[in-house]
Structure formats: C-alpha cells, structure tokens
C-alpha positions as CSV (number, residue, x, y, z in Angstrom):
1,M,78.8,103.8,101.2
2,L,81.9,103.6,100.3
3,F,83.2,105.7,102.9
4,D,81.0,104.9,105.4
5,T,82.3,101.2,105.0
6,V,85.9,102.5,105.3
7,A,84.9,104.3,108.2
8,T,83.4,102.2,110.0
9,V,84.9,98.6,109.9
10,V,87.9,98.1,112.5
11,P,91.1,99.3,111.8
12,G,92.7,95.9,110.8
13,A,90.2,95.1,108.1
14,R,90.6,98.8,107.2
15,T,94.3,98.1,106.5
16,M,93.4,95.7,104.6
17,L,91.0,97.0,102.4
18,C,93.0,99.6,101.8
19,R,96.3,96.9,100.9
20,L,94.2,95.4,98.4
21,V,93.0,98.6,97.1
22,E,97.0,99.3,97.2
23,V,97.5,96.4,94.9
24,G,95.1,96.8,92.2
25,G,92.0,95.0,94.2
26,T,93.0,91.3,93.9
27,A,95.5,89.5,95.9
28,S,96.2,85.8,97.0
29,Y,95.8,84.9,100.8
30,E,99.4,84.1,100.9
31,E,100.5,87.5,99.7
32,V,98.2,89.3,102.5
33,Q,99.5,87.0,105.2
34,D,103.1,87.6,104.2
35,H,102.4,91.5,103.7
36,F,100.5,91.7,107.3
37,A,102.6,89.3,109.3
38,V,105.9,92.0,109.4
39,H,103.4,94.8,109.0
40,P,105.3,97.6,111.1
41,E,101.9,99.7,112.2
42,T,98.9,96.8,111.8
43,P,100.5,93.3,112.4
44,I,97.8,90.8,112.1
45,D,98.6,87.7,113.6
46,L,98.2,84.7,110.7
47,E,95.6,82.8,112.4
48,R,93.1,86.2,112.6
49,I,93.8,87.2,109.1
50,G,91.1,85.7,107.4
51,G,88.5,86.6,110.5
52,T,89.9,90.3,110.2
53,L,88.8,90.5,106.4
54,S,85.4,88.7,106.8
55,I,83.8,91.5,109.4
56,R,81.7,93.8,107.9
57,A,84.3,94.6,105.2
58,V,81.7,92.0,103.0
59,R,79.4,94.5,102.4
60,R,77.2,93.2,100.1
61,R,75.1,94.4,97.0
62,V,77.3,97.3,96.2
63,G,79.0,96.0,93.1
64,P,77.9,97.4,89.7
65,D,75.2,94.4,89.3
66,N,73.9,95.8,92.9
67,R,75.0,92.1,94.0
68,S,78.1,91.7,94.8
69,N,80.3,91.8,98.2
70,L,82.6,94.7,98.3
71,L,85.5,92.3,99.3
72,E,85.2,88.7,97.3
73,R,87.0,85.5,97.9
74,D,87.7,82.5,96.3
75,D,88.9,79.9,98.2
76,R,89.7,77.5,95.6
77,R,91.9,79.7,94.3
78,R,93.0,81.4,97.5
79,I,92.4,85.0,96.3
80,Y,90.5,88.0,97.6
81,W,89.6,90.7,95.3
82,I,87.8,93.7,95.1
83,E,85.4,94.6,92.1
84,P,87.4,97.0,89.7
85,A,84.4,99.3,89.0
86,L,85.0,100.3,93.2
87,L,88.4,100.4,93.1
88,E,88.5,103.9,92.5
89,G,85.8,104.9,94.5
90,L,87.5,103.1,97.3
91,K,91.0,105.0,96.1
92,R,88.9,108.5,97.5
93,A,87.2,107.0,100.5
94,F,91.0,106.1,101.4
95,D,91.7,109.7,100.5
96,L,88.9,111.5,103.0
97,A,89.7,108.8,105.3
98,D,93.6,110.3,105.6
99,A,92.1,113.5,105.4
100,R,89.9,113.3,108.2
101,P,91.2,110.3,110.5
102,D,88.6,111.8,113.7
103,L,85.7,110.1,111.2
104,L,86.8,106.5,111.4
105,R,86.3,104.0,113.8
106,Q,89.4,103.0,116.4
107,E,90.3,100.4,118.3
108,P,88.6,100.4,121.9
109,A,91.2,101.5,124.6
110,D,92.9,98.5,126.7
111,S,91.3,98.4,130.5
C-alpha cells in the first residue's frame, strides 16, 4: 500500500513525501517551503506547496491504529509529520521507486 501511494501520487507530492522521510518524518511548513523554493529538480512555487501535499498523499487509515493519515498536518503548530511506524515502510517504498522508476506516475507531457 505504501509503494502504491508513492507510485501514484503526482511527482511533486512524491518528492515532498520523500523529503519528509529523509528528515525523519517531521518538518515545519517553513522548512518544506525553503527546501522546495530552490530545489534543483522539483521546484514548487510557495503558493502551491500546501496543495501539492494535500492531494492523495494524505492516504487515510494507514497508521498503526488503522485510522491515521499517511501525512498529517498540524496547522496550529505549522508542521507536517508522518507516523513514525510508517517511516521504515516508506523508506523501502522509495528505494523500490528508485530501482523501478517505470512503475511511477509521471507528469503529463505538455501539449
């Protein structure tokens, strides 16, 4: 299920989820914005960051209690976080995605 999520979200959301996994599962809104404002491969406009992460990346009922979202947001504290119990599985999903990029959803080609 975690690989399916990694494979099917749009590339911008995939890159943002990967970044959250890389930093241990928790990052402030500002840290995410700062990172992606100057990202060499996947720059994301500051106004689009929240929308990029809210799309299907917030898969429901995946945490250890089968009720959590894959990606949680706390607007009061201004942080994104991933349930610690999901981090190792997401690391493996991203490793598989790196090994088999042909299985990943791609950005539509500009017409």
